[in-house]
C-alpha positions as CSV (number, residue, x, y, z in Angstrom):
1,M,0.1,0.0,0.2
2,P,3.0,2.7,0.9
3,I,4.2,1.8,-2.8
4,Q,1.1,2.4,-4.5
5,R,0.5,6.0,-2.7
6,L,4.3,6.8,-3.4
7,F,4.0,6.0,-7.1
8,L,0.6,7.9,-7.5
9,S,2.0,10.9,-5.7
10,L,5.0,10.7,-7.9
11,L,2.7,10.7,-10.8
12,L,0.3,13.5,-9.7
13,C,3.6,15.7,-9.0
14,I,5.2,14.8,-12.7
15,G,1.5,15.7,-13.9
16,A,1.3,19.0,-12.4
17,I,4.9,19.9,-13.2
18,A,4.0,19.4,-16.8
19,A,1.0,21.8,-16.8
20,A,2.5,24.2,-14.9
21,H,4.9,25.3,-17.8
22,A,5.5,29.1,-18.7
23,Q,3.7,30.0,-21.8
24,D,6.2,31.2,-24.6
25,V,6.7,34.9,-25.2
26,A,4.8,34.5,-28.9
27,G,1.7,32.6,-27.3
28,F,1.4,35.4,-25.1
29,Y,1.3,38.2,-27.5
30,R,-0.5,36.2,-30.5
31,G,-4.1,38.1,-31.0
32,K,-3.4,40.7,-28.1
33,T,-3.7,44.2,-28.7
34,I,-0.9,46.7,-26.9
35,A,-1.9,49.8,-25.9
36,F,0.9,52.4,-26.7
37,L,0.2,55.5,-24.7
38,I,1.9,58.7,-25.6
39,G,2.2,61.2,-23.1
40,Y,1.8,64.4,-25.0
41,E,-1.1,66.0,-27.4
42,P,-1.2,64.6,-30.9
43,G,0.7,66.6,-33.4
44,G,3.8,67.5,-31.7
45,A,7.4,65.8,-32.2
46,Y,7.0,63.6,-29.3
47,D,3.8,62.2,-30.4
48,L,5.5,61.7,-34.1
49,Y,8.2,60.1,-33.2
50,A,6.3,57.6,-30.5
51,R,3.5,56.9,-33.4
52,A,6.6,56.3,-35.7
53,I,7.8,53.6,-33.1
54,A,4.1,52.1,-32.5
55,K,4.0,51.7,-36.5
56,H,6.9,49.1,-36.6
57,L,6.7,47.8,-33.2
58,S,4.8,44.8,-33.9
59,K,7.1,43.7,-36.7
60,H,9.7,43.5,-34.0
61,M,7.4,41.7,-31.2
62,P,7.3,37.6,-30.6
63,G,3.5,37.2,-32.0
64,N,3.1,40.8,-33.7
65,P,0.4,42.0,-31.9
66,L,-1.8,45.1,-33.0
67,V,0.1,48.1,-31.2
68,V,-2.6,50.7,-31.0
69,P,-0.8,54.7,-30.2
70,S,-3.3,57.0,-28.2
71,N,-2.5,60.0,-26.3
72,M,-2.9,60.8,-22.6
73,P,-1.4,64.4,-22.2
74,G,-0.7,66.1,-19.0
75,A,1.7,68.0,-16.7
76,S,4.8,66.9,-19.1
77,T,3.7,63.2,-19.0
78,M,3.5,63.0,-15.5
79,V,0.0,62.1,-15.7
80,L,1.0,59.1,-17.8
81,G,3.6,58.0,-15.7
82,N,1.4,58.0,-12.5
83,H,-1.4,56.2,-14.9
84,L,1.5,53.5,-15.8
85,A,2.8,53.0,-12.1
86,R,-0.5,52.9,-10.5
87,L,-3.9,51.6,-12.8
88,A,-2.1,50.2,-16.0
89,P,-1.7,46.5,-15.9
90,R,2.1,45.1,-15.6
91,D,1.7,42.5,-17.9
92,G,3.2,44.2,-21.2
93,T,0.0,45.0,-22.7
94,V,0.3,48.5,-21.9
95,V,3.3,50.7,-22.5
96,G,4.3,54.6,-22.3
97,A,5.9,57.0,-24.0
98,V,7.1,59.5,-20.9
99,N,9.4,62.4,-21.1
100,S,12.6,61.0,-20.2
101,A,13.4,63.4,-17.4
102,L,10.3,62.2,-15.9
103,I,12.1,59.9,-13.6
104,F,13.8,62.6,-11.6
105,D,10.7,64.0,-10.4
106,P,10.4,62.2,-7.2
107,L,14.5,62.4,-6.9
108,F,14.8,66.7,-7.4
109,N,11.0,67.6,-6.0
110,G,11.4,65.3,-3.0
111,A,7.9,65.5,-0.9
112,N,6.7,68.3,-3.1
113,S,6.7,65.8,-6.1
114,R,3.2,64.9,-7.5
115,A,4.6,61.4,-9.0
116,Q,3.0,58.6,-7.7
117,F,6.2,56.0,-8.7
118,K,9.6,55.9,-7.2
119,G,12.5,57.6,-8.7
120,P,16.2,56.1,-9.4
121,D,18.3,55.4,-6.3
122,M,20.8,57.7,-6.0
123,P,24.5,57.4,-4.4
124,P,24.8,59.3,-1.4
125,S,26.6,62.5,-1.7
126,P,30.2,63.0,-0.7
127,T,31.1,64.6,2.4
128,R,33.2,67.6,2.2
């Protein structure tokens, strides 16, 4: 009886491991829509640049998902940055084009920052 239980347990473990394999990247993105959010108003240089990237992004992603650009302007991309940090799903189906200096807002403005995300960790200042 104990041998039968051991064999049954082993068989169940092997079945669970086989069922728990991760989905490949192409399989995940195939048939999905990627929201490509742009933090500025339509028609500006940043918008045009981001839309050019969005147009070709699908060709370079496994599974060739549909990439749909849309604008979410406000506060020099702070609105988009906070949306990505707090509301957007973190599964790779929403990406954003934000101002490259946005990540430094929490660092430079400290407690006055409107950012709902953490900025980069900086090394301590040298003591003089």
